OpenMM code with the backbone's topology and positions (N, CA, C; nanometers):
from openmm import Vec3, app, unit

residues = "MET ILE GLU VAL THR MET PRO ALA LYS LEU VAL ALA THR ARG SER ASP ARG TYR THR SER TYR VAL PHE LYS ASN THR ASP THR GLY GLU TYR ILE ILE CYS THR ARG LEU PRO ASN TRP GLN THR PRO GLU VAL PHE LEU GLY ASP ASP GLY PHE LEU GLN LEU GLU SER VAL HIS ALA GLY ASP LYS TYR PHE SER LEU SER THR LEU ARG GLU GLU VAL TYR LEU TYR THR ASN ILE TYR PHE LYS ASN PHE VAL LYS LYS ALA ASP ILE GLU ASN SER GLU ILE ILE LEU".split()
positions = [
    Vec3(-0.7855, -0.2039, 1.1243),
    Vec3(-0.6956, -0.2137, 1.0130),
    Vec3(-0.7521, -0.3161, 0.9150),
    Vec3(-0.7581, -0.2774, 0.7878),
    Vec3(-0.8139, -0.3645, 0.6847),
    Vec3(-0.7171, -0.3692, 0.5664),
    Vec3(-0.6846, -0.4908, 0.5196),
    Vec3(-0.6029, -0.5059, 0.3997),
    Vec3(-0.6926, -0.5448, 0.2835),
    Vec3(-0.6651, -0.4846, 0.1673),
    Vec3(-0.7442, -0.5095, 0.0469),
    Vec3(-0.6474, -0.5285, -0.0700),
    Vec3(-0.6814, -0.6221, -0.1590),
    Vec3(-0.6054, -0.6400, -0.2824),
    Vec3(-0.7014, -0.6250, -0.3990),
    Vec3(-0.6566, -0.5514, -0.5023),
    Vec3(-0.7438, -0.5253, -0.6175),
    Vec3(-0.6604, -0.5129, -0.7446),
    Vec3(-0.7219, -0.5395, -0.8606),
    Vec3(-0.6531, -0.5112, -0.9863),
    Vec3(-0.6527, -0.3603, -1.0073),
    Vec3(-0.5374, -0.3043, -1.0432),
    Vec3(-0.5293, -0.1583, -1.0519),
    Vec3(-0.4215, -0.1135, -1.1494),
    Vec3(-0.4346, 0.0123, -1.1906),
    Vec3(-0.3372, 0.0756, -1.2786),
    Vec3(-0.3008, 0.2109, -1.2185),
    Vec3(-0.1697, 0.2412, -1.2140),
    Vec3(-0.1247, 0.3690, -1.1585),
    Vec3(-0.1468, 0.4795, -1.2607),
    Vec3(-0.2235, 0.5837, -1.2211),
    Vec3(-0.2569, 0.6906, -1.3144),
    Vec3(-0.1978, 0.8261, -1.2755),
    Vec3(-0.1528, 0.8413, -1.1497),
    Vec3(-0.0918, 0.9684, -1.1074),
    Vec3(-0.0076, 0.9448, -0.9822),
    Vec3(0.0912, 1.0316, -0.9636),
    Vec3(0.1761, 1.0219, -0.8462),
    Vec3(0.2250, 1.1604, -0.8051),
    Vec3(0.2508, 1.1764, -0.6756),
    Vec3(0.3089, 1.3001, -0.6232),
    Vec3(0.4079, 1.2608, -0.5140),
    Vec3(0.5303, 1.3139, -0.5226),
    Vec3(0.6326, 1.2780, -0.4250),
    Vec3(0.6799, 1.3998, -0.3483),
    Vec3(0.6900, 1.3825, -0.2197),
    Vec3(0.7582, 1.4752, -0.1304),
    Vec3(0.8158, 1.3860, -0.0212),
    Vec3(0.7989, 1.4162, 0.1051),
    Vec3(0.8471, 1.3251, 0.2091),
    Vec3(0.7762, 1.1895, 0.1973),
    Vec3(0.6474, 1.1944, 0.1713),
    Vec3(0.5680, 1.0748, 0.1454),
    Vec3(0.5301, 1.0760, -0.0018),
    Vec3(0.5091, 0.9584, -0.0594),
    Vec3(0.4646, 0.9495, -0.1980),
    Vec3(0.3162, 0.9166, -0.1987),
    Vec3(0.2395, 0.9952, -0.2742),
    Vec3(0.0965, 0.9688, -0.2914),
    Vec3(0.0748, 0.9106, -0.4301),
    Vec3(-0.0030, 0.8029, -0.4350),
    Vec3(-0.0360, 0.7375, -0.5614),
    Vec3(-0.1868, 0.7465, -0.5839),
    Vec3(-0.2241, 0.7628, -0.7108),
    Vec3(-0.3642, 0.7500, -0.7505),
    Vec3(-0.3722, 0.6289, -0.8430),
    Vec3(-0.4483, 0.5289, -0.7996),
    Vec3(-0.4695, 0.4078, -0.8783),
    Vec3(-0.6131, 0.4048, -0.9259),
    Vec3(-0.6333, 0.3449, -1.0428),
    Vec3(-0.7680, 0.3193, -1.0928),
    Vec3(-0.7927, 0.1697, -1.0800),
    Vec3(-0.8992, 0.1331, -1.0071),
    Vec3(-0.9383, -0.0067, -0.9958),
    Vec3(-0.9879, -0.0493, -1.1333),
    Vec3(-0.9204, -0.1451, -1.1948),
    Vec3(-0.9543, -0.1825, -1.3325),
    Vec3(-1.0805, -0.2674, -1.3417),
    Vec3(-1.1318, -0.3149, -1.2298),
    Vec3(-1.2600, -0.3873, -1.2304),
    Vec3(-1.3780, -0.2917, -1.2189),
    Vec3(-1.3687, -0.1953, -1.1265),
    Vec3(-1.4829, -0.1080, -1.0970),
    Vec3(-1.4727, 0.0304, -1.1606),
    Vec3(-1.3521, 0.0715, -1.2004),
    Vec3(-1.3332, 0.2055, -1.2554),
    Vec3(-1.3166, 0.3125, -1.1486),
    Vec3(-1.3238, 0.2751, -1.0211),
    Vec3(-1.3070, 0.3716, -0.9120),
    Vec3(-1.1604, 0.4108, -0.8970),
    Vec3(-1.1381, 0.5320, -0.8461),
    Vec3(-1.0040, 0.5804, -0.8184),
    Vec3(-0.9794, 0.5756, -0.6684),
    Vec3(-0.8547, 0.5463, -0.6317),
    Vec3(-0.8189, 0.5423, -0.4903),
    Vec3(-0.6822, 0.6081, -0.4732),
    Vec3(-0.6713, 0.6903, -0.3698),
    Vec3(-0.5450, 0.7548, -0.3364),
    Vec3(-0.4873, 0.6852, -0.2146),
    Vec3(-0.3586, 0.6517, -0.2220),
    Vec3(-0.2925, 0.5883, -0.1085),
    Vec3(-0.1547, 0.6512, -0.0891),
    Vec3(-0.0988, 0.6307, 0.0279),
    Vec3(0.0288, 0.6896, 0.0655),
    Vec3(0.1337, 0.5811, 0.0822),
    Vec3(0.2501, 0.6054, 0.0249),
    Vec3(0.3658, 0.5167, 0.0437),
    Vec3(0.4564, 0.5829, 0.1469),
    Vec3(0.4749, 0.5161, 0.2590),
    Vec3(0.5583, 0.5715, 0.3647),
    Vec3(0.7067, 0.5509, 0.3319),
    Vec3(0.7921, 0.6453, 0.3697),
    Vec3(0.9332, 0.6379, 0.3306),
    Vec3(1.0101, 0.5235, 0.3954),
    Vec3(0.9672, 0.4762, 0.5099),
    Vec3(1.0424, 0.3718, 0.5796),
    Vec3(0.9889, 0.2312, 0.5516),
    Vec3(0.8877, 0.2184, 0.4671),
    Vec3(0.8352, 0.0864, 0.4319),
    Vec3(0.9078, 0.0371, 0.3076),
    Vec3(0.9517, -0.0873, 0.3092),
    Vec3(1.0183, -0.1482, 0.1946),
    Vec3(0.9107, -0.1982, 0.0983),
    Vec3(0.8864, -0.1208, -0.0065),
    Vec3(0.7828, -0.1551, -0.1036),
    Vec3(0.8405, -0.1445, -0.2446),
    Vec3(0.7814, -0.2131, -0.3412),
    Vec3(0.8341, -0.2072, -0.4783),
    Vec3(0.8084, -0.0712, -0.5432),
    Vec3(0.8932, -0.0371, -0.6396),
    Vec3(0.8742, 0.0843, -0.7181),
    Vec3(0.7590, 0.0633, -0.8152),
    Vec3(0.6778, 0.1649, -0.8320),
    Vec3(0.5661, 0.1601, -0.9258),
    Vec3(0.5759, 0.2846, -1.0134),
    Vec3(0.5530, 0.2673, -1.1427),
    Vec3(0.5660, 0.3767, -1.2375),
    Vec3(0.4335, 0.4007, -1.3091),
    Vec3(0.4121, 0.5250, -1.3539),
    Vec3(0.2886, 0.5601, -1.4241),
    Vec3(0.2597, 0.4592, -1.5351),
    Vec3(0.1363, 0.4151, -1.5400),
    Vec3(0.0929, 0.3197, -1.6416),
    Vec3(0.1085, 0.1744, -1.6012),
    Vec3(0.1800, 0.1468, -1.4905),
    Vec3(0.1936, 0.0087, -1.4457),
    Vec3(0.0566, -0.0488, -1.4139),
    Vec3(0.0345, -0.1707, -1.4616),
    Vec3(-0.0929, -0.2393, -1.4462),
    Vec3(-0.0667, -0.3696, -1.3717),
    Vec3(-0.1456, -0.3968, -1.2681),
    Vec3(-0.1243, -0.5192, -1.1921),
    Vec3(-0.2190, -0.5319, -1.0755),
    Vec3(-0.1662, -0.5795, -0.9635),
    Vec3(-0.2472, -0.6046, -0.8449),
    Vec3(-0.1923, -0.5239, -0.7284),
    Vec3(-0.2780, -0.4431, -0.6688),
    Vec3(-0.2428, -0.3490, -0.5637),
    Vec3(-0.2915, -0.4003, -0.4290),
    Vec3(-0.2047, -0.3948, -0.3296),
    Vec3(-0.2431, -0.4295, -0.1925),
    Vec3(-0.2353, -0.3027, -0.1079),
    Vec3(-0.3450, -0.2731, -0.0399),
    Vec3(-0.3565, -0.1537, 0.0444),
    Vec3(-0.3865, -0.1926, 0.1877),
    Vec3(-0.3570, -0.1007, 0.2786),
    Vec3(-0.3944, -0.1180, 0.4182),
    Vec3(-0.4643, 0.0096, 0.4635),
    Vec3(-0.5866, -0.0032, 0.5068),
    Vec3(-0.6642, 0.1098, 0.5574),
    Vec3(-0.6551, 0.1098, 0.7098),
    Vec3(-0.6095, 0.2217, 0.7664),
    Vec3(-0.5948, 0.2302, 0.9120),
    Vec3(-0.6697, 0.3521, 0.9644),
    Vec3(-0.7102, 0.3437, 1.0896),
    Vec3(-0.7754, 0.4555, 1.1575),
    Vec3(-0.6865, 0.5006, 1.2717),
    Vec3(-0.6872, 0.6288, 1.2978),
    Vec3(-0.6117, 0.6806, 1.4113),
    Vec3(-0.6517, 0.6018, 1.5354),
    Vec3(-0.5516, 0.5558, 1.6093),
    Vec3(-0.5776, 0.4751, 1.7275),
    Vec3(-0.5550, 0.3267, 1.7051),
    Vec3(-0.5563, 0.2802, 1.5767),
    Vec3(-0.5221, 0.1407, 1.5483),
    Vec3(-0.3786, 0.1155, 1.5932),
    Vec3(-0.3508, -0.0058, 1.6361),
    Vec3(-0.2168, -0.0393, 1.6848),
    Vec3(-0.1414, -0.1253, 1.5845),
    Vec3(-0.0087, -0.1137, 1.5875),
    Vec3(0.0796, -0.1950, 1.5050),
    Vec3(0.2092, -0.2199, 1.5815),
    Vec3(0.2818, -0.3246, 1.5418),
    Vec3(0.4100, -0.3540, 1.6049),
    Vec3(0.5204, -0.2881, 1.5242),
    Vec3(0.5970, -0.2011, 1.5875),
    Vec3(0.7052, -0.1292, 1.5221),
    Vec3(0.8344, -0.2091, 1.5297),
    Vec3(0.8949, -0.2351, 1.4136),
    Vec3(1.0224, -0.3058, 1.4111),
    Vec3(1.1370, -0.2158, 1.4559),
    Vec3(1.1195, -0.0844, 1.4450),
    Vec3(1.2273, 0.0056, 1.4866),
    Vec3(1.2328, 0.0223, 1.6388),
    Vec3(1.1170, 0.0195, 1.7055),
    Vec3(1.1162, 0.0349, 1.8514),
    Vec3(1.0934, -0.0973, 1.9242),
    Vec3(1.0539, -0.1999, 1.8468),
    Vec3(1.0224, -0.3334, 1.9019),
    Vec3(0.9143, -0.3285, 2.0098),
    Vec3(0.8156, -0.2433, 1.9841),
    Vec3(0.7010, -0.2366, 2.0748),
    Vec3(0.5766, -0.1953, 1.9971),
    Vec3(0.4627, -0.2092, 2.0615),
    Vec3(0.3359, -0.1728, 1.9988),
    Vec3(0.3231, -0.0208, 1.9951),
    Vec3(0.2873, 0.0310, 1.8787),
    Vec3(0.2678, 0.1737, 1.8577),
    Vec3(0.1245, 0.1977, 1.8116),
    Vec3(0.0852, 0.3230, 1.8080),
    Vec3(-0.0503, 0.3617, 1.7666),
    Vec3(-0.0403, 0.4512, 1.6435),
    Vec3(-0.1223, 0.4216, 1.5420),
    Vec3(-0.1309, 0.5122, 1.4273),
    Vec3(-0.1898, 0.6448, 1.4748),
    Vec3(-0.1261, 0.7544, 1.4353),
    Vec3(-0.1738, 0.8867, 1.4758),
    Vec3(-0.2783, 0.9413, 1.3798),
    Vec3(-0.2792, 0.8912, 1.2555),
    Vec3(-0.3684, 0.9455, 1.1534),
    Vec3(-0.4453, 0.8344, 1.0829),
    Vec3(-0.5634, 0.8676, 1.0365),
    Vec3(-0.6412, 0.7787, 0.9509),
    Vec3(-0.5901, 0.7955, 0.8082),
    Vec3(-0.5624, 0.6830, 0.7411),
    Vec3(-0.5080, 0.6923, 0.6059),
    Vec3(-0.5210, 0.5577, 0.5358),
    Vec3(-0.4921, 0.5582, 0.4058),
    Vec3(-0.4832, 0.4370, 0.3264),
    Vec3(-0.3383, 0.4261, 0.2807),
    Vec3(-0.2720, 0.3167, 0.3184),
    Vec3(-0.1303, 0.2996, 0.2906),
    Vec3(-0.1053, 0.1963, 0.1815),
    Vec3(-0.0111, 0.2282, 0.0946),
    Vec3(0.0367, 0.1385, -0.0100),
    Vec3(0.1210, 0.0303, 0.0559),
    Vec3(0.0879, -0.0972, 0.0299),
    Vec3(0.1624, -0.2085, 0.0884),
    Vec3(0.2460, -0.2838, -0.0159),
    Vec3(0.1843, -0.3146, -0.1319),
    Vec3(0.2536, -0.3966, -0.2299),
    Vec3(0.1897, -0.3774, -0.3671),
    Vec3(0.2667, -0.4058, -0.4708),
    Vec3(0.2150, -0.4020, -0.6073),
    Vec3(0.2870, -0.5084, -0.6881),
    Vec3(0.2107, -0.5945, -0.7546),
    Vec3(0.2663, -0.6975, -0.8425),
    Vec3(0.2201, -0.6650, -0.9838),
    Vec3(0.3164, -0.6398, -1.0722),
    Vec3(0.2836, -0.6054, -1.2103),
    Vec3(0.2345, -0.7289, -1.2849),
    Vec3(0.1334, -0.7088, -1.3700),
    Vec3(0.0827, -0.8201, -1.4515),
    Vec3(0.1940, -0.8798, -1.5367),
    Vec3(0.2851, -0.7943, -1.5825),
    Vec3(0.3948, -0.8416, -1.6673),
    Vec3(0.4888, -0.9352, -1.5922),
    Vec3(0.4907, -0.9279, -1.4599),
    Vec3(0.5787, -1.0120, -1.3788),
    Vec3(0.5161, -1.1457, -1.3414),
    Vec3(0.3904, -1.1645, -1.3750),
    Vec3(0.3204, -1.2873, -1.3392),
    Vec3(0.3455, -1.3917, -1.4473),
    Vec3(0.3923, -1.5067, -1.4045),
    Vec3(0.4195, -1.6159, -1.4990),
    Vec3(0.3240, -1.7319, -1.4723),
    Vec3(0.2691, -1.7858, -1.5782),
    Vec3(0.1812, -1.9034, -1.5698),
    Vec3(0.0638, -1.8838, -1.4751),
    Vec3(0.0085, -1.7623, -1.4701),
    Vec3(-0.1069, -1.7308, -1.3859),
    Vec3(-0.0799, -1.7506, -1.2369),
    Vec3(0.0472, -1.7461, -1.1956),
    Vec3(0.0826, -1.7589, -1.0554),
    Vec3(0.1592, -1.6360, -1.0113),
    Vec3(0.1334, -1.5916, -0.8908),
    Vec3(0.2079, -1.4798, -0.8343),
    Vec3(0.3090, -1.5375, -0.7364),
    Vec3(0.4370, -1.5100, -0.7604),
    Vec3(0.5424, -1.5570, -0.6718),
    Vec3(0.5977, -1.4366, -0.6005),
    Vec3(0.5799, -1.4298, -0.4692),
    Vec3(0.6274, -1.3158, -0.3912),
    Vec3(0.7520, -1.3501, -0.3155),
] * unit.nanometer
topology = app.Topology()
chain = topology.addChain("A")
for resn in residues:
    res = topology.addResidue(resn, chain)
    for name in ("N", "CA", "C"):
        topology.addAtom(name, app.Element.getBySymbol(name[0]), res)
């Protein structure tokens, strides 16, 4: 499991049971697709939002602690998950307050 934070802008989205986001890394110009899981408490992000994106890359077989079952579980699929997004407009005095 790897966590990454990058400057990014939301350029596309698709919603069904899971929400898929396409972000453009504003430093490198690369695009990244990530999944927002329905049971994760994460901020709302809208097309054109510019800020700092936090992702978690997991591989099938990686373990995590489930708050719903209170035990260690295993990821069944390899994926990149949306963890957090802080909009540049919300940053005051060059500090991020979470």
